[in-house]
MOPAC internal coordinates of N, CA, C and O (Angstrom, degrees):
PM7 1SCF
backbone

  N    0.0000 0     0.00 0     0.00 0    0    0    0
  C    1.4501 1     0.00 0     0.00 0    1    0    0
  C    1.5337 1   109.54 1     0.00 0    2    1    0
  O    1.2310 1   120.93 1   -36.52 1    3    2    1
  N    1.2843 1   115.83 1   143.48 1    3    2    1
  C    1.4658 1   121.81 1   178.03 1    5    3    2
  C    1.5205 1   109.43 1   -84.99 1    6    5    3
  O    1.2310 1   120.40 1    11.82 1    7    6    5
  N    1.3107 1   116.84 1  -168.18 1    7    6    5
  C    1.4603 1   121.53 1   177.21 1    9    7    6
  C    1.5176 1   110.89 1   -59.33 1   10    9    7
  O    1.2310 1   120.38 1   162.15 1   11   10    9
  N    1.2983 1   116.87 1   -17.85 1   11   10    9
  C    1.4604 1   122.09 1  -179.92 1   13   11   10
  C    1.5166 1   110.42 1   -90.35 1   14   13   11
  O    1.2310 1   119.58 1  -156.89 1   15   14   13
  N    1.3190 1   118.41 1    23.11 1   15   14   13
  C    1.4491 1   123.20 1  -175.12 1   17   15   14
  C    1.5098 1   114.62 1   -55.92 1   18   17   15
  O    1.2310 1   119.87 1   151.89 1   19   18   17
  N    1.3262 1   117.85 1   -28.11 1   19   18   17
  C    1.4614 1   120.19 1   178.35 1   21   19   18
  C    1.5169 1   111.65 1   -61.04 1   22   21   19
  O    1.2310 1   119.82 1   159.93 1   23   22   21
  N    1.3114 1   117.94 1   -20.07 1   23   22   21
  C    1.4584 1   121.47 1  -179.29 1   25   23   22
  C    1.5227 1   111.23 1   -84.81 1   26   25   23
  O    1.2310 1   119.81 1   174.84 1   27   26   25
  N    1.3343 1   117.96 1    -5.16 1   27   26   25
  C    1.4598 1   123.79 1   177.24 1   29   27   26
  C    1.5213 1   112.99 1    54.64 1   30   29   27
  O    1.2310 1   120.60 1  -133.30 1   31   30   29
  N    1.2965 1   116.45 1    46.70 1   31   30   29
  C    1.4540 1   121.96 1   176.03 1   33   31   30
  C    1.5198 1   108.14 1  -123.60 1   34   33   31
  O    1.2310 1   120.06 1   -34.51 1   35   34   33
  N    1.3256 1   117.49 1   145.49 1   35   34   33
  C    1.4664 1   118.52 1   175.96 1   37   35   34
  C    1.5210 1   110.42 1   -65.54 1   38   37   35
  O    1.2310 1   121.07 1   -22.27 1   39   38   37
  N    1.3076 1   115.57 1   157.73 1   39   38   37
  C    1.4634 1   120.20 1   179.40 1   41   39   38
  C    1.5280 1   109.51 1   -59.30 1   42   41   39
  O    1.2310 1   119.78 1   -61.36 1   43   42   41
  N    1.3027 1   118.02 1   118.64 1   43   42   41
  C    1.4649 1   118.37 1   176.11 1   45   43   42
  C    1.5263 1   109.67 1   -73.37 1   46   45   43
  O    1.2310 1   119.66 1   -40.20 1   47   46   45
  N    1.3309 1   118.25 1   139.80 1   47   46   45
  C    1.4650 1   120.17 1  -179.55 1   49   47   46
  C    1.5315 1   112.98 1   -54.80 1   50   49   47
  O    1.2310 1   119.64 1   147.54 1   51   50   49
  N    1.3140 1   118.30 1   -32.46 1   51   50   49
  C    1.4653 1   120.76 1  -178.29 1   53   51   50
  C    1.5254 1   111.43 1   -61.32 1   54   53   51
  O    1.2310 1   119.77 1   146.94 1   55   54   53
  N    1.3128 1   118.04 1   -33.06 1   55   54   53
  C    1.4639 1   121.31 1  -178.75 1   57   55   54
  C    1.5258 1   110.44 1   -58.71 1   58   57   55
  O    1.2310 1   120.76 1   141.56 1   59   58   57
  N    1.3229 1   116.16 1   -38.44 1   59   58   57
  C    1.4633 1   120.22 1  -179.17 1   61   59   58
  C    1.5214 1   113.15 1   -80.13 1   62   61   59
  O    1.2310 1   120.13 1   175.77 1   63   62   61
  N    1.3188 1   117.36 1    -4.23 1   63   62   61
  C    1.4660 1   120.81 1   178.29 1   65   63   62
  C    1.5286 1   112.70 1  -110.37 1   66   65   63
  O    1.2310 1   119.85 1  -175.82 1   67   66   65
  N    1.3066 1   117.89 1     4.18 1   67   66   65
  C    1.4659 1   120.12 1  -178.14 1   69   67   66
  C    1.5278 1   111.98 1   -58.34 1   70   69   67
  O    1.2310 1   120.27 1   148.27 1   71   70   69
  N    1.3135 1   117.10 1   -31.73 1   71   70   69
  C    1.4731 1   120.53 1  -178.98 1   73   71   70
  C    1.5263 1   112.79 1   -63.00 1   74   73   71
  O    1.2310 1   119.92 1   165.54 1   75   74   73
  N    1.3308 1   117.76 1   -14.46 1   75   74   73
  C    1.4652 1   120.40 1  -179.76 1   77   75   74
  C    1.5277 1   112.74 1   -85.35 1   78   77   75
  O    1.2310 1   120.22 1   171.65 1   79   78   77
  N    1.3079 1   117.18 1    -8.35 1   79   78   77
  C    1.4700 1   120.94 1   179.04 1   81   79   78
  C    1.5214 1   108.03 1   -80.84 1   82   81   79
  O    1.2310 1   120.67 1   -63.28 1   83   82   81
  N    1.3148 1   116.32 1   116.72 1   83   82   81
  C    1.4667 1   119.83 1  -175.81 1   85   83   82
  C    1.5211 1   113.36 1  -101.45 1   86   85   83
  O    1.2310 1   120.11 1   172.76 1   87   86   85
  N    1.3125 1   117.39 1    -7.24 1   87   86   85
  C    1.4663 1   120.28 1   179.87 1   89   87   86
  C    1.5244 1   109.99 1   -70.49 1   90   89   87
  O    1.2310 1   120.16 1   -37.02 1   91   90   89
  N    1.3216 1   117.30 1   142.98 1   91   90   89
  C    1.4613 1   119.70 1   174.29 1   93   91   90
  C    1.5271 1   109.37 1   -57.64 1   94   93   91
  O    1.2310 1   120.79 1   -41.98 1   95   94   93
  N    1.3064 1   116.09 1   138.02 1   95   94   93
  C    1.4609 1   119.80 1  -176.99 1   97   95   94
  C    1.5224 1   110.49 1  -143.98 1   98   97   95
  O    1.2310 1   121.85 1   -12.44 1   99   98   97
  N    1.2949 1   114.07 1   167.56 1   99   98   97
  C    1.4631 1   120.75 1   176.53 1  101   99   98
  C    1.5228 1   107.16 1  -143.78 1  102  101   99
  O    1.2310 1   120.63 1   -45.65 1  103  102  101
  N    1.3091 1   116.39 1   134.35 1  103  102  101
  C    1.4597 1   121.99 1   174.06 1  105  103  102
  C    1.5168 1   106.66 1  -107.49 1  106  105  103
  O    1.2310 1   121.02 1   -58.51 1  107  106  105
  N    1.3240 1   115.66 1   121.49 1  107  106  105
  C    1.4578 1   120.95 1   176.69 1  109  107  106
  C    1.5215 1   108.02 1   -93.73 1  110  109  107
  O    1.2310 1   120.85 1   -53.37 1  111  110  109
  N    1.3168 1   115.98 1   126.63 1  111  110  109
  C    1.4571 1   122.27 1  -175.81 1  113  111  110
  C    1.5209 1   108.36 1  -118.27 1  114  113  111
  O    1.2310 1   121.13 1   -57.14 1  115  114  113
  N    1.3202 1   115.44 1   122.86 1  115  114  113
  C    1.4655 1   120.99 1   179.34 1  117  115  114
  C    1.5268 1   108.90 1   -80.50 1  118  117  115
  O    1.2310 1   120.61 1   -63.71 1  119  118  117
  N    1.3052 1   116.45 1   116.29 1  119  118  117
  C    1.4577 1   121.65 1  -175.65 1  121  119  118
  C    1.5155 1   115.07 1   -61.84 1  122  121  119
  O    1.2310 1   119.83 1   153.52 1  123  122  121
  N    1.3302 1   117.92 1   -26.48 1  123  122  121
  C    1.4642 1   121.51 1  -178.92 1  125  123  122
  C    1.5273 1   112.61 1   -97.45 1  126  125  123
  O    1.2310 1   120.29 1  -170.86 1  127  126  125
  N    1.3212 1   117.05 1     9.14 1  127  126  125
  C    1.4629 1   120.67 1   179.88 1  129  127  126
  C    1.5281 1   109.74 1   -73.49 1  130  129  127
  O    1.2310 1   120.68 1    -8.11 1  131  130  129
  N    1.3247 1   116.30 1   171.89 1  131  130  129
  C    1.4606 1   122.33 1   176.64 1  133  131  130
  C    1.5298 1   108.10 1   -57.74 1  134  133  131
  O    1.2310 1   119.58 1   -42.23 1  135  134  133
  N    1.3306 1   118.40 1   137.77 1  135  134  133
  C    1.4676 1   120.47 1  -177.63 1  137  135  134
  C    1.5291 1   114.12 1   -53.68 1  138  137  135
  O    1.2310 1   119.95 1   145.71 1  139  138  137
  N    1.3187 1   117.71 1   -34.29 1  139  138  137
  C    1.4597 1   120.14 1   178.37 1  141  139  138
  C    1.5154 1   112.44 1   -66.62 1  142  141  139
  O    1.2310 1   120.61 1   143.57 1  143  142  141
  N    1.3231 1   116.44 1   -36.43 1  143  142  141
  C    1.4645 1   121.04 1   178.93 1  145  143  142
  C    1.5294 1   109.62 1   -71.13 1  146  145  143
  O    1.2310 1   120.46 1   140.54 1  147  146  145
  N    1.3183 1   116.73 1   -39.46 1  147  146  145
  C    1.4697 1   120.97 1   176.54 1  149  147  146
  C    1.5311 1   109.53 1   -61.53 1  150  149  147
  O    1.2310 1   120.39 1   136.31 1  151  150  149
  N    1.3284 1   116.86 1   -43.69 1  151  150  149
  C    1.4675 1   120.95 1   178.60 1  153  151  150
  C    1.5226 1   110.95 1   -61.83 1  154  153  151
  O    1.2310 1   120.30 1   140.54 1  155  154  153
  N    1.3258 1   117.03 1   -39.46 1  155  154  153
  C    1.4683 1   120.59 1   177.48 1  157  155  154
  C    1.5247 1   110.67 1   -61.99 1  158  157  155
  O    1.2310 1   120.46 1   137.13 1  159  158  157
  N    1.3222 1   116.73 1   -42.87 1  159  158  157
  C    1.4625 1   120.29 1   178.94 1  161  159  158
  C    1.5167 1   111.85 1   -59.42 1  162  161  159
  O    1.2310 1   120.80 1   135.79 1  163  162  161
  N    1.3249 1   116.07 1   -44.21 1  163  162  161
  C    1.4664 1   119.98 1   178.50 1  165  163  162
  C    1.5274 1   111.14 1   -66.74 1  166  165  163
  O    1.2310 1   120.30 1   141.88 1  167  166  165
  N    1.3341 1   117.04 1   -38.12 1  167  166  165
  C    1.4666 1   120.61 1   179.46 1  169  167  166
  C    1.5256 1   111.03 1   -65.15 1  170  169  167
  O    1.2310 1   120.34 1   137.84 1  171  170  169
  N    1.3192 1   116.95 1   -42.16 1  171  170  169
  C    1.4654 1   120.84 1   177.86 1  173  171  170
  C    1.5272 1   109.72 1   -63.85 1  174  173  171
  O    1.2310 1   120.34 1   133.16 1  175  174  173
  N    1.3234 1   116.95 1   -46.84 1  175  174  173
  C    1.4679 1   120.89 1  -179.30 1  177  175  174
  C    1.5288 1   111.59 1   -60.36 1  178  177  175
  O    1.2310 1   120.50 1   142.16 1  179  178  177
  N    1.3152 1   116.64 1   -37.84 1  179  178  177
  C    1.4681 1   120.43 1  -178.96 1  181  179  178
  C    1.5247 1   112.11 1   -67.05 1  182  181  179
  O    1.2310 1   119.98 1   153.60 1  183  182  181
  N    1.3109 1   117.65 1   -26.40 1  183  182  181
  C    1.4665 1   121.02 1  -178.24 1  185  183  182
  C    1.5285 1   113.08 1   -89.11 1  186  185  183
  O    1.2310 1   119.72 1   164.31 1  187  186  185
  N    1.3069 1   118.14 1   -15.69 1  187  186  185
  C    1.4652 1   121.29 1   179.63 1  189  187  186
  C    1.5291 1   108.93 1   -87.48 1  190  189  187
  O    1.2310 1   119.51 1   -59.45 1  191  190  189
  N    1.3376 1   118.53 1   120.55 1  191  190  189
  C    1.4601 1   120.68 1  -173.40 1  193  191  190
  C    1.5274 1   115.95 1   -63.06 1  194  193  191
  O    1.2310 1   119.71 1   148.03 1  195  194  193
  N    1.3125 1   118.16 1   -31.97 1  195  194  193
  C    1.4685 1   120.59 1  -177.30 1  197  195  194
  C    1.5238 1   109.81 1  -119.76 1  198  197  195
  O    1.2310 1   121.47 1  -130.01 1  199  198  197
  N    1.3190 1   114.80 1    49.99 1  199  198  197
  C    1.4645 1   120.22 1  -174.78 1  201  199  198
  C    1.5222 1   111.30 1  -107.03 1  202  201  199
  O    1.2310 1   121.64 1   -40.06 1  203  202  201
  N    1.3119 1   114.47 1   139.94 1  203  202  201
  C    1.4581 1   121.76 1   171.75 1  205  203  202
  C    1.5238 1   107.15 1  -113.75 1  206  205  203
  O    1.2310 1   119.80 1   -79.44 1  207  206  205
  N    1.3342 1   117.98 1   100.56 1  207  206  205
  C    1.4607 1   118.34 1   176.87 1  209  207  206
  C    1.5223 1   110.18 1   -73.16 1  210  209  207
  O    1.2310 1   120.76 1   -36.95 1  211  210  209
  N    1.3042 1   116.16 1   143.05 1  211  210  209
  C    1.4636 1   121.48 1   178.70 1  213  211  210
  C    1.5176 1   108.74 1  -132.75 1  214  213  211
  O    1.2310 1   120.73 1   -59.29 1  215  214  213
  N    1.3238 1   116.21 1   120.71 1  215  214  213
  C    1.4596 1   121.05 1   176.33 1  217  215  214
  C    1.5207 1   107.86 1   -94.88 1  218  217  215
  O    1.2310 1   121.18 1   -53.11 1  219  218  217
  N    1.3275 1   115.35 1   126.89 1  219  218  217
  C    1.4608 1   121.92 1   176.23 1  221  219  218
  C    1.5293 1   105.68 1  -102.70 1  222  221  219
  O    1.2310 1   119.70 1   -83.49 1  223  222  221
  N    1.3466 1   118.17 1    96.51 1  223  222  221
  C    1.4637 1   121.22 1  -170.24 1  225  223  222
  C    1.5296 1   114.63 1   -57.24 1  226  225  223
  O    1.2310 1   120.09 1   143.33 1  227  226  225
  N    1.3203 1   117.43 1   -36.67 1  227  226  225
  C    1.4652 1   120.72 1  -174.52 1  229  227  226
  C    1.5242 1   113.46 1   -87.28 1  230  229  227
  O    1.2310 1   119.94 1  -178.81 1  231  230  229
  N    1.3331 1   117.73 1     1.19 1  231  230  229
  C    1.4659 1   121.44 1  -175.16 1  233  231  230
  C    1.5251 1   111.56 1   -94.43 1  234  233  231
  O    1.2310 1   121.80 1   -31.98 1  235  234  233
  N    1.3452 1   114.17 1   148.02 1  235  234  233
  C    1.4587 1   120.40 1   175.40 1  237  235  234
  C    1.5284 1   109.05 1  -109.82 1  238  237  235
  O    1.2310 1   120.46 1    16.37 1  239  238  237
  N    1.3313 1   116.73 1  -163.63 1  239  238  237
  C    1.4609 1   121.79 1  -175.65 1  241  239  238
  C    1.5305 1   112.76 1   -61.14 1  242  241  239
  O    1.2310 1   119.91 1   157.91 1  243  242  241
  N    1.3110 1   117.78 1   -22.09 1  243  242  241
  C    1.4639 1   121.70 1  -178.75 1  245  243  242
  C    1.5263 1   111.39 1   -97.74 1  246  245  243
  O    1.2310 1   120.73 1  -140.43 1  247  246  245
  N    1.3068 1   116.20 1    39.57 1  247  246  245
  C    1.4639 1   122.75 1  -178.28 1  249  247  246
  C    1.5213 1   113.33 1   -47.62 1  250  249  247
  O    1.2310 1   118.42 1   130.26 1  251  250  249
  N    1.3388 1   120.62 1   -49.74 1  251  250  249
  C    1.4721 1   119.47 1  -178.78 1  253  251  250
  C    1.5274 1   113.69 1   -64.38 1  254  253  251
  O    1.2310 1   120.25 1   150.10 1  255  254  253
  N    1.3172 1   117.13 1   -29.90 1  255  254  253
  C    1.4692 1   119.73 1   179.87 1  257  255  254
  C    1.5184 1   112.55 1   -79.80 1  258  257  255
  O    1.2310 1   120.70 1   141.10 1  259  258  257
  N    1.3207 1   116.27 1   -38.90 1  259  258  257
  C    1.4644 1   120.20 1  -176.15 1  261  259  258
  C    1.5248 1   113.95 1   -88.21 1  262  261  259
  O    1.2310 1   120.26 1   157.67 1  263  262  261
  N    1.3231 1   117.12 1   -22.33 1  263  262  261
  C    1.4716 1   120.89 1  -176.51 1  265  263  262
  C    1.5301 1   111.40 1  -136.93 1  266  265  263
  O    1.2310 1   119.45 1  -125.08 1  267  266  265
  N    1.3318 1   118.65 1    54.92 1  267  266  265
  C    1.4725 1   119.58 1  -178.43 1  269  267  266
  C    1.5240 1   112.70 1   -60.88 1  270  269  267
  O    1.2310 1   120.43 1   150.48 1  271  270  269
  N    1.3219 1   116.78 1   -29.52 1  271  270  269
  C    1.4631 1   120.02 1   178.77 1  273  271  270
  C    1.5255 1   111.32 1   -64.57 1  274  273  271
  O    1.2310 1   120.24 1   141.71 1  275  274  273
  N    1.3273 1   117.14 1   -38.29 1  275  274  273
  C    1.4623 1   120.15 1   178.01 1  277  275  274
  C    1.5275 1   111.23 1   -67.39 1  278  277  275
  O    1.2310 1   120.76 1   142.11 1  279  278  277
  N    1.3211 1   116.15 1   -37.89 1  279  278  277
  C    1.4660 1   120.58 1   177.62 1  281  279  278
  C    1.5304 1   109.54 1   -63.22 1  282  281  279
  O    1.2310 1   120.61 1   131.04 1  283  282  281
  N    1.3185 1   116.44 1   -48.96 1  283  282  281
  C    1.4689 1   120.98 1  -179.06 1  285  283  282
  C    1.5270 1   110.84 1   -61.16 1  286  285  283
  O    1.2310 1   120.20 1   136.15 1  287  286  285
  N    1.3264 1   117.22 1   -43.85 1  287  286  285
  C    1.4652 1   120.66 1   179.40 1  289  287  286
  C    1.5305 1   111.45 1   -63.41 1  290  289  287
  O    1.2310 1   120.34 1   138.55 1  291  290  289
  N    1.3281 1   116.96 1   -41.45 1  291  290  289
  C    1.4642 1   120.69 1  -179.51 1  293  291  290
  C    1.5227 1   111.08 1   -64.46 1  294  293  291
  O    1.2310 1   120.66 1   138.84 1  295  294  293
  N    1.3289 1   116.35 1   -41.16 1  295  294  293
  C    1.4667 1   120.06 1   178.16 1  297  295  294
  C    1.5266 1   110.24 1   -65.23 1  298  297  295
  O    1.2310 1   120.45 1   131.64 1  299  298  297
  N    1.3201 1   116.75 1   -48.36 1  299  298  297
  C    1.4673 1   120.58 1  -178.90 1  301  299  298
  C    1.5258 1   111.04 1   -60.93 1  302  301  299
  O    1.2310 1   120.46 1   138.06 1  303  302  301
  N    1.3193 1   116.72 1   -41.94 1  303  302  301
  C    1.4598 1   121.13 1  -179.54 1  305  303  302
  C    1.5277 1   111.28 1   -64.12 1  306  305  303
  O    1.2310 1   120.53 1   135.75 1  307  306  305
  N    1.3112 1   116.59 1   -44.25 1  307  306  305
  C    1.4713 1   119.94 1  -177.87 1  309  307  306
  C    1.5227 1   111.18 1   -70.22 1  310  309  307
  O    1.2310 1   120.25 1   140.46 1  311  310  309
  N    1.3195 1   117.13 1   -39.54 1  311  310  309
  C    1.4656 1   120.51 1   179.14 1  313  311  310
  C    1.5232 1   110.47 1   -66.41 1  314  313  311
  O    1.2310 1   120.07 1   135.04 1  315  314  313
  N    1.3250 1   117.48 1   -44.96 1  315  314  313
  C    1.4661 1   119.57 1  -179.03 1  317  315  314
  C    1.5218 1   110.97 1   -66.78 1  318  317  315
  O    1.2310 1   120.02 1   148.98 1  319  318  317
  N    1.3142 1   117.56 1   -31.02 1  319  318  317
  C    1.4597 1   121.20 1   178.75 1  321  319  318
  C    1.5117 1   113.55 1   -74.35 1  322  321  319
  O    1.2310 1   120.05 1   164.60 1  323  322  321
  N    1.3320 1   117.50 1   -15.40 1  323  322  321
  C    1.4620 1   120.00 1  -177.53 1  325  323  322
  C    1.5189 1   113.03 1  -105.28 1  326  325  323
  O    1.2310 1   119.87 1  -178.92 1  327  326  325
  N    1.3126 1   117.85 1     1.08 1  327  326  325
  C    1.4685 1   120.07 1  -179.75 1  329  327  326
  C    1.5221 1   110.00 1   -60.63 1  330  329  327
  O    1.2310 1   121.39 1   -43.43 1  331  330  329
  N    1.3154 1   114.95 1   136.57 1  331  330  329
  C    1.4523 1   120.28 1   178.27 1  333  331  330
  C    1.5139 1   114.00 1    85.64 1  334  333  331
  O    1.2310 1   120.11 1   174.62 1  335  334  333
  N    1.3198 1   117.40 1    -5.38 1  335  334  333
  C    1.4582 1   120.65 1  -179.95 1  337  335  334
  C    1.5225 1   108.68 1   -92.40 1  338  337  335
  O    1.2310 1   120.31 1   -51.72 1  339  338  337
  N    1.3042 1   117.01 1   128.28 1  339  338  337
  C    1.4625 1   120.88 1   176.61 1  341  339  338
  C    1.5125 1   108.67 1   -82.39 1  342  341  339
  O    1.2310 1   120.78 1   -48.18 1  343  342  341
  N    1.3146 1   116.11 1   131.82 1  343  342  341
  C    1.4701 1   120.37 1   178.33 1  345  343  342
  C    1.5060 1   110.34 1  -119.55 1  346  345  343
  O    1.2310 1   120.10 1   180.00 1  347  346  345

């Protein structure tokens, strides 16, 4: 089991290939989510070479529904920061 072991799923092959993704990325982690889900977010972010993890302390599992403005801002910020970069 990976860091997401609390979910009782076998390690998906994609998890071990995350390091091959070279595009700038950001993992948004809801601070009030289940601890296992938070751990998964950090594990995914750690494997992505050009990742900026962001913890939203006041967010729960429904981050996109409760905080769409934060999602939109995070996407816009990451996209604008990667302009001109060849991936």
